[in-house]
C-alpha positions as CSV (number, residue, x, y, z in Angstrom):
1,M,-1.5,18.4,30.2
2,L,0.4,21.7,30.5
3,Y,-0.4,25.3,29.7
4,G,2.7,27.4,30.3
5,D,3.3,27.9,33.9
6,Q,-0.4,28.0,34.9
7,V,-1.6,25.9,37.8
8,C,-5.3,25.2,37.9
9,H,-7.4,22.9,40.2
10,E,-11.0,23.2,39.0
11,P,-13.7,20.6,38.7
12,G,-12.9,18.8,35.4
13,L,-9.5,20.5,34.9
14,T,-6.2,20.1,36.6
15,L,-3.1,21.8,35.2
16,P,-0.5,20.6,35.0
17,H,-1.8,17.0,34.6
18,P,-1.5,15.4,38.1
19,R,0.7,12.6,36.8
20,L,2.5,14.2,34.0
21,H,5.8,14.2,36.0
22,E,5.6,10.3,36.3
23,R,5.3,9.6,32.5
24,A,8.3,9.2,30.3
25,F,6.1,9.1,27.1
26,V,5.2,12.7,28.0
27,L,8.4,14.0,29.5
28,Y,10.8,12.7,26.8
29,P,9.2,14.6,23.9
30,L,8.9,17.7,26.1
31,S,12.6,17.6,26.8
32,E,13.3,17.5,23.1
33,I,11.0,20.4,22.1
34,A,11.5,22.5,25.2
35,P,14.9,21.9,26.8
36,G,15.0,23.4,30.3
37,L,11.2,23.4,30.7
38,R,10.0,23.5,34.3
39,I,6.7,21.8,35.3
40,P,5.0,24.0,37.9
41,G,5.2,22.4,41.3
42,R,7.4,19.5,40.1
43,G,10.7,20.7,38.7
44,Q,12.7,20.6,35.5
45,V,11.8,18.0,32.9
46,E,15.3,16.6,32.6
47,S,15.3,15.9,36.4
48,L,11.9,14.4,36.3
49,L,12.9,12.0,33.5
50,A,15.5,10.4,35.8
51,G,12.5,9.2,37.9
52,C,11.1,7.5,34.9
53,A,14.2,5.5,33.9
54,G,12.5,2.2,34.1
55,Q,9.7,3.1,31.7
56,A,10.2,1.8,28.1
57,I,9.2,4.1,25.3
58,E,10.1,3.9,21.6
59,R,10.0,6.4,18.8
60,L,7.6,5.7,16.0
61,A,8.7,6.0,12.4
62,A,7.6,9.2,10.7
63,G,3.9,8.9,9.8
64,A,3.4,5.8,12.0
65,G,0.2,6.0,14.0
66,R,-1.0,8.9,11.9
67,I,-4.8,9.4,12.0
68,F,-6.1,9.8,8.4
69,D,-8.9,12.0,7.3
70,T,-11.6,9.8,5.7
71,D,-10.9,11.4,2.3
72,E,-7.2,10.4,2.5
73,R,-7.9,6.6,2.8
74,G,-9.4,6.2,-0.6
C-alpha cells in the first residue's frame, strides 16, 4: 500500500496504492499510528480522511479476526 515516500509505477506494482487515499479503513489506522503522515502525491492522511466521511468502519475487539496457526486451533 505504502512504502515510505516512494512512488513506483511498474507492471504489477504501484506505490502508493492508487486508491489508498479513498479508503477510510486504511487511512484511519494510519492516522492513529503515524499522525501527520503524508501520502505521496495525495496529501496528509488527516485531510484525506475528511473525504471518506461517509464510509462506515468499526474497530474489532482485540483478537477478533485473528488468523490462527493450525497448531493453535487444537
